[in-house]
N, C-alpha and C positions, 0 to 999 in steps of 0.2 A: 229492238236493238237500240243502242245509244245513238242519239243524233250527232254527237260530237265525234268527228273523224280522227283517226290517227292516234289511238290510245296505245302508244308503244311503251308500255310500262317498263320493259327491260332497259330502255334507254335512260330512264330517270330513277329507277328504283333505288340505286345506291348513290345518287347525286346529292352532295351536301348543299343545303340552302341556308341563307342567312335569315334572321328573324324578319318577318314582314310587318307592314304597317298594321297597327292594332286598332285603328279607329279613334285614337285618343285626341287627335287634333285635326279638325277638318281644314284649318288654315294652311296646313302643310300641302294641301292639294291645290292651292292656287285659285280657288273660286274667287270671283271678283265681286261677290255680294249678290244678294237676291233682289229681285224687282228692278233689274237694270235694263233688260231688253224688252222692246215693244213686241206685241204679238199680232196686233191688228194688221190684216193684209200681208202677213209675213208667211213665207214658205219654209218648210223644213224637210230635210233629207236625213233618214236614219240608216246607218250602215252597220252590218253585223252578221252574226251566224244564227244558230237555231234559237238563241235567246231573243233575237230580234225578228226572225222570219215569221214566227207564229202569228196568226191573225189576232187582233186585239191584245197585243203585247204592250210593252212600255212606250213605244212610239205613239201608238194610237191613244194611250192614256194621256200623254203630254198634249197632243192636239185637242182632245176632248176637254181636258181640264182648263187649258189656257187659251183655247180658241184661235189657234193658228189657222190661216186660210187654207193651207194645203199640206199634205204629207205624202212623200214618196219614200220608197224603200230600196236599198241595195242590200239584200240579206238572203242567205240560203244556209241550209243545214250543213255543218261540217266544214265551214270555210275559215280560212286563216286571214291574217292581216295583209298578206301579200295579195290574195284574191280581192280583198276590200280595196286596196290601193289601185290595183289594175282596173277594176270595174269603175272606180270613181273617176279615173282618167278618161275612160270612155264616156261616162255619163256627162261630165262637165264639158267634153268636146262637142256634144251633140244636143244638149238640153239647156234651158235657162238655168243659171246658177241659183241655188237655194240661198235664202237669207241665212239659214242656220243649218249646220251639219253636225249631227250627233253620231258618234262612232263608239261602239262597244266591241272591242276585239281583243284577242289574245288567248282565249280559252283553248281553241284547237291548236294554237301554236305551242302552248305550254304543256298540253297533253300529248303533243306530237314531238317532232324532231327539230322544230324551229328554236333557235337560241333566243334568249332574252334580248340580246343586242339587236338581232334581226327584227324581232317583233316591235321593239321600241323605234327602230329606224323606220319601219313601215308606218307606224302611227305618226311619227314626226313628218314623214313625207305627205301623209294625208292632211295634216295641219297646214303644211306649207302650200300644198295645192289649193286647199280651200281658201286660204288667205290670199293667194294670188288672184283668185276670182272675186274677191270681195265678200266671201262668206265668213261668218263667225263659226269656229269649230269648237265643239264641246266634246271632251273625252269622258266616256262613262266607264266606271269600274264595277258597277252592278252590286256585288255583295263581297264580303270578306270571306275568301275560301277557308280560312282557318276556323271560321265559325260554322259554315254551311257544309263544307265537304269533309266532314269528320268520319263518315262511313258511306259506302256505296251499295246500291242494289246491283249486285253482280249479274243478275239475270238480264239486266238491260244494257250491260256492257259487252264489248267485243270479246270473243272467245280468247281465253288466256289472260285476261286482265285480273289483277289481284288487288286486294285492299292496300297492300303495302305500296305497290307501284302507283296506284291511283292517288293515294295520299301524298306521295312524293311529287306527283304532277300538280296536285292542288297547291302544294307549297311553292312550287315553281311559279304558279300563277300569282299567288299572294306576293311573292318576292318581286315579280314584274310590276304589279300594281304599286308596290312600295317605291319602286324606282322611278315611276312616271313623273312625279312633281319635280325632281331634280334633273330630269333628262329631256322632258318635252318643253319646247320653247314656242311661244306664240299662240297657244290655244287660248280661247276666251276663258275657258274653265276646264279644270279636271275635277270631275265630281267624285267626292270620296265615297267609299262603299256605303250602302244602306246600313245603318248602324245596328239593327236588331235582328236581322234575319239569322236563323239558325237551321240546323239539320231538319227540323220539323217543317220548315217552310219550303223544302225541296222535295221533288218526287224521287229522284234517283241519286242524289248527292251532288248533282251538277245543275240540273234544270230546276227552276222555281215552279211551284204550283201557280197556275194561271192567275188567280187573284193577286198574287204577290208581284207579278209583273205590272199590274195596275198601280199598286202601291209604289213600286219603284219608279214608274213614269212620273207620278205626281210628285215624288220626292225630288227627282231630277229637275223637273220644271220649276219647283220652288227655289232651286239654287240659282236660276238664271233669269226667271221672269217675275 
C-alpha cells in the first residue's frame, strides 16, 4: 500500500490548478548561493514524511557527502506539514537546537484535504520557529511533480484512487511548490526541484527509487554548502 496517507482523489479530481513552476529559473526559489554554510561540527535536523523517513534517504546523503557532525530526523510515513510543525515545537523545547533544519513537506497535504494556504502557513511557521532558535531553515521541494507524477501504480495506492484524481493531486503539489518563493519569508533557502527526475526515477509515481534519494541529497547540499 501507498506510504502517503489521505489520497482523497474525489476532493481534488475536478479542482482547477494554475500552471506550476517548470524549473526554468532556480533564482526564483531564493537560494542564497552554494558554498555559503560551514559543515564542520554542525548539526542538522531533517523533517518530512515517507520521502524522508526511509533509512539512507536524502538526509543521510547530505550528511555523508558534506560531513556534518550529526543528523537527527523528525519524519514518518503519511505525515502532513501540521504534524511536522507540531513535532518540531516539541523537539526544540526539549533538545539542543540544530544548526540547520531541512524540511520537505506538502505531499500528504496536497494528496489529502489540506489547502495550499494551510500547508504554506505551516511551512512558514516552521521557518519562523527555527529562526527564533537560531537555526537556519532550508525548504526542500524534492522533484517537479509534473515530470515525475505522470502516471501511478494503482496497485500501491489506496482503494478507490484513480489516475485522474492522483494527477490532480500532483498538480496541486506542483502549484504549491510554485507558490513557495513568493510566500515563504525568512528561509535560508528554498531549494528548487531536482531538474531531471522523471517518471522512470520513481517507483509508484510518488516515491523515488532509493538511489535517487541519494542524488537528491547531494543536489540539495550543493545548494547550501
